[in-house]
C-alpha positions in Angstrom: 79.0 213.9 254.6 78.8 217.5 253.4 79.1 220.2 256.1 78.0 223.8 255.5 78.7 226.5 258.1 75.8 228.8 258.4 76.0 232.7 259.0 75.7 232.4 262.8 78.9 230.8 264.2 78.2 227.3 265.5 75.4 226.4 263.3 75.8 223.9 260.6 73.9 222.0 258.0 75.0 218.5 257.5 74.0 216.5 254.4 74.8 212.8 254.5 75.8 211.1 251.4 73.2 208.6 249.8 74.1 205.6 247.9 71.1 205.0 245.6 70.1 202.1 243.4 66.8 200.7 242.1 65.8 199.6 245.5 66.1 203.0 247.1 69.1 204.3 249.0 71.4 203.8 251.9 72.8 206.7 254.0 75.0 206.9 257.0 73.4 209.6 258.9 75.5 209.9 262.1 79.2 209.0 262.8 80.4 210.0 266.3 84.1 210.3 265.4 83.4 212.5 262.3 80.9 214.6 264.3 83.3 215.3 267.1 86.1 216.2 264.6 84.1 218.2 262.2 81.2 219.8 264.1 81.3 219.7 267.9 83.1 217.7 270.6 80.0 216.7 272.5 78.1 213.5 273.4 74.6 212.9 272.2 72.8 211.1 275.0 69.0 211.1 274.1 67.0 211.1 270.9 63.3 212.5 270.6 60.8 212.4 267.9 57.7 214.3 267.2 54.9 213.9 264.6 52.9 217.0 263.5 49.8 215.9 261.6 49.0 219.2 260.0 50.8 221.6 257.8 51.7 224.9 259.6 52.2 223.5 263.1 54.6 225.7 265.1 56.7 224.3 267.9 58.9 226.5 269.9 61.0 228.5 270.5 62.4 226.1 273.2 65.6 225.6 275.1 66.8 224.2 278.4 68.2 226.6 281.0 71.7 226.0 282.3 73.1 223.8 283.7 71.0 221.4 281.6 71.4 223.2 278.2 71.0 221.1 275.2 72.7 221.0 271.8 70.5 219.4 269.2 71.1 217.6 265.9 67.9 218.0 264.0 66.5 216.1 261.0 63.1 215.5 259.3 62.2 211.8 258.7 58.9 212.5 256.9 57.6 215.6 255.1 59.4 219.0 255.7 59.9 221.8 258.2 61.3 225.2 258.4 63.8 224.8 261.2 64.8 227.9 263.2 67.7 228.6 265.6 68.1 231.9 267.5 71.4 232.9 269.3 70.8 233.6 273.0 74.4 233.6 274.1 75.3 236.7 276.0 78.1 238.8 274.4 77.6 237.0 271.0 77.9 239.4 267.9 74.8 237.6 266.6 72.7 237.8 270.0 69.0 237.7 269.2 69.5 236.9 265.5 68.0 233.8 263.8 68.8 231.5 261.0 66.6 228.9 259.3 67.1 225.8 257.2 64.4 223.8 255.4 64.9 220.2 256.6 63.2 217.5 254.5 63.0 213.7 254.2 63.7 214.0 250.6 67.0 216.1 251.1 68.0 214.1 254.2 69.8 217.2 255.6 70.4 217.9 259.3 70.8 221.0 261.4 73.3 221.2 264.4 72.2 223.7 266.9 74.7 224.0 269.9 73.8 225.0 273.4 72.9 228.5 273.8 70.4 228.7 271.0 66.6 228.7 271.0 65.0 226.1 268.7 61.6 226.0 266.8 60.1 224.9 263.7 57.1 225.1 261.5 55.8 222.1 259.4 55.7 222.7 255.6 53.8 219.5 255.0 51.2 217.4 256.9 52.5 214.4 258.8 56.0 215.7 259.2 58.2 213.6 261.7 61.1 215.3 263.3 63.8 213.4 265.0 66.6 215.1 267.1 69.6 213.9 269.1 70.5 216.1 272.2 73.5 216.6 274.4 71.7 216.5 277.7 68.8 214.7 279.0 65.4 216.4 279.2 64.7 218.2 282.5 61.2 219.6 283.0 62.6 221.8 285.6 64.9 223.5 283.2 62.5 223.6 280.2 61.9 227.1 278.9 61.3 229.2 275.8 60.6 232.5 274.2 57.5 233.7 272.2 57.6 232.3 268.6 56.7 235.7 267.2 58.9 238.0 269.4 59.1 241.1 267.3 62.7 241.8 268.7 63.9 238.5 267.0 61.6 239.0 263.9 61.6 235.6 262.5 60.1 235.5 258.9 57.9 232.3 259.3 56.5 230.7 256.3 53.0 231.6 255.1 51.9 228.2 256.4 52.6 229.1 260.0 49.4 228.6 262.0 49.4 230.4 265.4 46.2 228.4 266.4 48.5 225.2 266.4 50.6 226.5 269.3 50.6 224.5 272.5 49.3 226.2 275.6 52.9 226.4 276.9 54.1 228.1 273.7 51.4 230.7 273.8 52.6 231.9 277.3 56.4 232.2 276.6 58.2 235.4 277.5 60.0 237.8 275.0 63.8 237.5 274.6 64.2 240.9 276.3 62.9 239.3 279.5 65.3 236.5 279.8 68.4 236.7 282.0 71.6 235.9 280.6 72.2 232.2 280.8 74.8 231.2 278.1 77.9 233.1 277.3 79.5 233.5 274.0 83.1 232.3 273.7 85.2 232.4 270.5 
């Protein structure tokens, strides 16, 4: 597997190797020992999947409040997405900054987003399927988010982004400036 550190510390793009022949390909997409040694010493306890039928669907920006924070290993099984992570670790030199990676079924790449980050994405193709493993179980009581278009964050969403696709929950999210510190940066 290829591992690429992104600009914001803790974020990684992972590209599993593919073995191709005339039938297609085989790819080992996750190996716990390698992940713990190379990326993060965490346990992945739940796997989630979503289908977005239209191009331009926006989901996010989401996170779970402490003590139920989640790290996420995200990949796109069908189609492609503009996948975004925003640092919300108090004291971090990159607090409030974002980074994005295009994840696609064709590339087979993945994005590791540790606890203490917002996560969201915009579909770049119709019928995009996103699958992600998480480090903590879903807790509706701790489910939270930030406005996808918060000007203080300033995400440069792709032209396809369709605000009318937002869920009711995502249209009512607060700004980052209104969040109390919940995650703390450690080197």
